[in-house]
C-alpha positions in Angstrom: -15.3 -12.1 -7.1 -17.0 -9.9 -4.7 -20.7 -9.5 -3.8 -21.7 -7.2 -1.0 -18.6 -8.2 0.9 -15.4 -7.2 -0.7 -12.5 -9.6 -1.1 -9.7 -7.6 -1.1 -9.7 -5.4 2.0 -6.2 -4.2 2.6 -7.3 -0.8 2.5 -10.6 -1.1 4.4 -9.5 1.6 7.2 -7.4 3.2 4.8 -8.7 7.1 4.0 -5.9 8.3 1.9 -1.9 7.5 0.7 -0.3 10.8 -0.3 -3.0 12.7 -2.4 -4.6 9.6 -3.7 -8.1 9.4 -1.9 -9.2 5.4 -0.6 -13.2 5.0 -0.5 -15.0 1.7 0.3 -11.5 -0.7 0.3 -10.1 0.9 -3.2 -8.9 3.5 -5.0 -10.9 4.9 -8.2 -9.5 6.7 -11.3 -11.2 7.6 -14.6 -7.3 6.9 -16.0 -6.8 3.4 -14.0 -4.2 1.5 -15.6 -2.4 -2.2 -14.2 0.7 -0.2 -13.6 -1.2 2.2 -11.3 -2.5 0.0 -9.3 0.6 -2.5 -8.9 2.3 0.8 -8.4 -0.2 1.7 -5.5 -0.1 -1.3 -3.4 3.2 -1.4 -3.8 3.5 1.2 -1.4 1.9 -0.5 1.1 3.5 -3.9 0.7 0.6 -5.6 -0.3 1.5 -8.9 -2.2 -1.6 -8.8 -4.1 -3.9 -6.2 -6.3 -7.3 -6.7 -8.1 -8.8 -4.0 -10.9 -12.5 -3.9 -10.9 -15.1 -2.6 -13.7 -12.5 -0.5 -15.5 -11.3 1.9 -12.5 -11.2 0.4 -9.2 -7.8 -0.7 -7.2 -8.0 -3.0 -4.5 -5.3 -4.1 -2.2 -5.1 -7.2 -0.2 -3.2 -9.5 1.8 -5.1 -12.4 0.8 -8.0 -13.2 -1.9 -10.7 -16.3 -2.4 -12.9 -15.4 0.2 -15.8 -15.2 -1.8 -15.1 -17.8 -4.3 -13.7 -18.1 -7.8 -15.4 -16.2 -11.0 -14.9 -17.5 -14.3 -12.2 -16.2 -16.1 -14.5 -15.0 -18.9 -16.3 -12.3 -16.4 -13.0 -10.1 -16.4 -13.6 -8.5 -19.9 -13.6 -4.6 -19.0 -11.1 -2.8 -20.4 -9.5 -0.3 -18.1 -10.1 3.3 -18.4 -6.7 4.6 -19.0 -5.4 1.9 -21.2 -8.0 0.0 -23.4 -5.3 -3.0 -23.7 -5.7 -3.8 -20.5 -8.0 -6.0 -18.9 -9.7 -4.1 -15.2 -12.2 -6.9 -14.1 -15.9 -7.0 -14.2 -18.6 -5.9 -12.8 -18.3 -7.4 -9.4 -15.2 -9.3 -10.5 -11.6 -8.6 -9.5 -8.9 -9.4 -12.1 -5.9 -10.4 -9.5 -2.3 -10.1 -9.7 0.9 -10.7 -7.7 3.2 -8.5 -6.6 6.4 -10.0 -6.2 9.4 -8.1 -4.5 13.2 -8.1 -5.0 14.7 -9.2 -1.3 15.1 -5.4 -0.1 17.7 -5.9 2.2 18.8 -2.3 1.8 17.5 1.3 3.0 18.1 4.6 1.2 18.2 7.7 3.0 16.4 10.5 1.9 14.3 13.8 2.3 11.1 13.0 4.5 7.7 13.1 2.3 5.7 15.8 2.2 3.0 13.1 1.5 0.7 11.4 4.0 -1.2 8.3 5.3 -4.5 9.0 6.7 -5.8 6.0 8.4 -8.4 4.9 11.0 -6.1 2.1 12.1 -2.3 2.6 12.9 -0.1 2.3 9.9 3.0 3.3 12.1 4.8 1.7 15.3 7.5 3.2 17.7 10.6 1.5 19.2 13.2 3.2 21.5 16.3 3.7 19.8 20.3 4.6 20.1 21.3 4.7 16.4 19.3 4.2 13.3 20.8 1.0 12.9 18.5 0.2 15.6 15.3 1.2 13.7 16.8 -0.2 10.5 17.1 -3.6 12.2 13.6 -4.4 13.2 12.1 -2.6 10.2 13.9 -5.4 7.9 12.9 -8.1 9.6 9.0 -6.8 9.4 7.1 -7.6 6.2 5.0 -4.6 7.5 7.8 -2.1 7.2 8.1 0.1 4.3 10.5 3.0 5.8 11.5 4.6 9.3 12.2 7.6 10.9 14.8 7.7 13.4 14.6 11.3 16.0 18.4 10.7 17.3 17.3 13.7 19.9 14.2 11.7 21.2 16.1 8.2 20.7 13.0 7.1 18.7 12.2 5.1 15.7 9.1 5.1 14.1 8.8 2.3 11.6 6.5 2.8 9.3 3.8 0.6 7.6 3.5 2.7 4.1 6.5 4.5 2.2 4.5 7.7 3.6 3.9 8.9 7.5 1.1 9.2 9.3 -0.3 12.8 9.7 0.6 12.4 13.3 4.1 12.3 12.4 4.4 13.9 9.1 6.4 17.0 11.4 8.5 14.7 13.1 12.3 15.8 13.3 14.5 13.2 12.3 16.3 10.7 9.4 13.7 9.1 7.0 14.8 6.0 5.2 12.8 4.3 2.9 13.6 0.1 2.2 15.4 -0.1 -1.1 
């Protein structure tokens, strides 16, 4: 349930993820579906996603701070799939995301999309090898990807699967948690 204070605030200081704009802690789409929202929230490793008023997607680490609503209050179908429910007026349909044990990384091309945020979405560590980056990333629930720069002997641990704009031109090996 929401009121003037949003219950699900995981995106509160995020401006965009890739080409998707974030505003007022949410992603809005005239083609919203449960699959789109869950996939979007999975980019940041969030354990919960919520849909509201047919077109709004919220991601969060927790929910319920405003209190529960009656399940019957969530009665509006999704704009992108009329067989799915996407919350109600000031009401979130909340779903849990589960992830398989992700203990492997896949090396790939650096994505050309990035994250824009008013809070840090990466942190750096000194590293001699890529393994020096992958081990702390594996140990952190907040780490989704790694950029290892052997030349700088530095690794950047990424909160989202995309790097922040400040690292988008970083030369190095990119590893995505699988």
